[in-house]
C-alpha positions as CSV (number, residue, x, y, z in Angstrom):
1,M,0.0,0.0,0.0
2,D,1.5,3.4,-0.9
3,D,1.9,6.2,1.6
4,T,-0.7,8.4,-0.1
5,I,-3.4,5.8,0.6
6,N,-2.2,5.3,4.2
7,E,-2.3,9.1,4.8
8,E,-5.7,9.4,3.2
9,A,-7.1,6.6,5.3
10,C,-5.6,8.0,8.4
11,H,-7.2,11.4,8.0
12,T,-10.6,10.1,7.1
13,E,-10.7,8.1,10.3
14,G,-9.9,11.2,12.3
15,A,-6.6,9.9,13.7
16,S,-3.2,11.4,13.5
17,C,-0.8,9.8,11.0
18,R,2.1,10.0,13.4
19,K,3.3,6.9,15.1
20,S,4.7,6.5,18.5
21,H,7.9,4.6,19.2
22,H,7.6,2.9,22.5
23,P,10.2,0.4,23.6
24,E,9.0,-3.2,23.6
25,R,9.1,-3.3,27.4
26,V,6.7,-0.3,27.6
27,K,4.4,-1.8,25.0
28,K,4.3,-5.1,26.9
29,D,3.6,-3.2,30.2
30,L,0.8,-1.2,28.6
31,T,-0.7,-4.3,26.9
32,T,-0.6,-6.2,30.2
33,R,-2.3,-3.3,32.0
34,L,-5.0,-2.9,29.3
35,N,-5.7,-6.7,29.3
36,R,-6.2,-6.4,33.1
37,I,-8.5,-3.4,32.6
38,E,-10.4,-5.4,29.9
39,G,-10.9,-8.1,32.5
40,Q,-12.1,-5.6,35.1
41,I,-14.7,-4.2,32.6
42,R,-16.0,-7.8,31.9
43,G,-16.2,-8.3,35.7
44,I,-18.2,-5.1,36.1
45,K,-20.5,-6.2,33.3
46,G,-21.0,-9.5,35.1
47,M,-21.7,-7.7,38.4
48,I,-24.4,-5.6,36.8
49,E,-25.9,-8.7,35.1
50,K,-26.0,-10.4,38.6
51,D,-27.6,-7.4,40.3
52,V,-24.6,-6.9,42.6
53,Y,-25.0,-4.1,45.1
54,C,-24.4,-0.7,43.4
55,D,-21.8,0.5,45.9
56,D,-19.7,-2.6,45.1
57,V,-20.0,-1.9,41.3
58,I,-19.0,1.7,41.8
59,T,-15.9,0.6,43.8
60,Q,-14.9,-1.6,40.8
61,L,-15.6,1.3,38.4
62,S,-13.3,3.5,40.5
63,A,-10.5,1.0,40.5
64,T,-10.8,0.6,36.7
65,Q,-10.8,4.3,36.1
66,S,-7.6,4.5,38.3
67,A,-6.0,1.8,36.2
68,L,-6.9,3.7,33.0
69,N,-5.4,6.9,34.5
70,S,-2.2,5.0,35.2
71,V,-2.0,3.9,31.5
72,A,-2.6,7.5,30.4
73,K,0.2,8.8,32.7
74,I,2.6,6.3,31.2
75,L,1.7,7.3,27.7
76,L,1.8,11.0,28.5
77,E,5.3,10.7,30.1
78,G,6.5,8.8,27.0
79,H,4.9,11.4,24.7
80,L,6.6,14.3,26.6
81,K,10.0,12.6,26.8
82,G,10.0,11.3,23.2
83,C,7.6,12.8,20.7
84,V,7.3,16.3,22.1
85,V,11.1,16.7,22.7
86,D,11.8,15.4,19.2
87,R,9.3,17.7,17.5
88,L,10.6,20.7,19.5
89,S,14.1,19.9,18.5
90,E,13.0,19.9,14.9
91,G,11.5,23.4,15.4
92,D,7.9,22.2,15.4
93,H,6.4,24.4,18.1
94,E,2.8,23.4,17.2
95,V,3.4,20.4,19.4
96,I,2.9,22.6,22.4
97,D,-0.7,23.5,21.4
98,E,-1.3,19.8,20.7
99,L,0.0,18.9,24.1
100,V,-2.2,21.5,25.8
101,V,-5.3,20.0,24.1
102,T,-4.2,16.5,25.1
103,I,-3.8,17.5,28.7
104,Q,-7.2,19.3,28.7
105,K,-8.8,16.0,27.4
106,L,-7.2,14.1,30.2
107,M,-8.3,16.6,32.9
108,K,-12.0,16.5,31.8
109,K,-12.3,13.1,33.5
C-alpha cells in the first residue's frame, strides 16, 4: 500500500498519521495493564448482570478508572520525553498547542 493511501485513510478516520515509538518493554507493560482493565470491565458487566449491590460496582468502576489513568500517565510521560522533545528539537512548536489540548482532554475526566 502506498503512503498516499495510508495518509488518506488516516485522515478520514480522524486519527493522527504520526506513530509512537515505545520500547518493547513499555508496549508489553501497557498491553498487560490494558488486558487487566479489559478483565475488570468484563467483571463489572457481570456484576451488573448479577444485580450486585451498586456500591460494590461503583468501587470496581473507580478501580478501573484509576487503572486507565495509570495507562494515560505512562503514555503522557513517553509522549513528553519522546515525541514532544523530538518535535521541538525539529523546530515544530505546534506540538505545544497539541499537548495543551491533550492535557485538557485528560483533565476532563
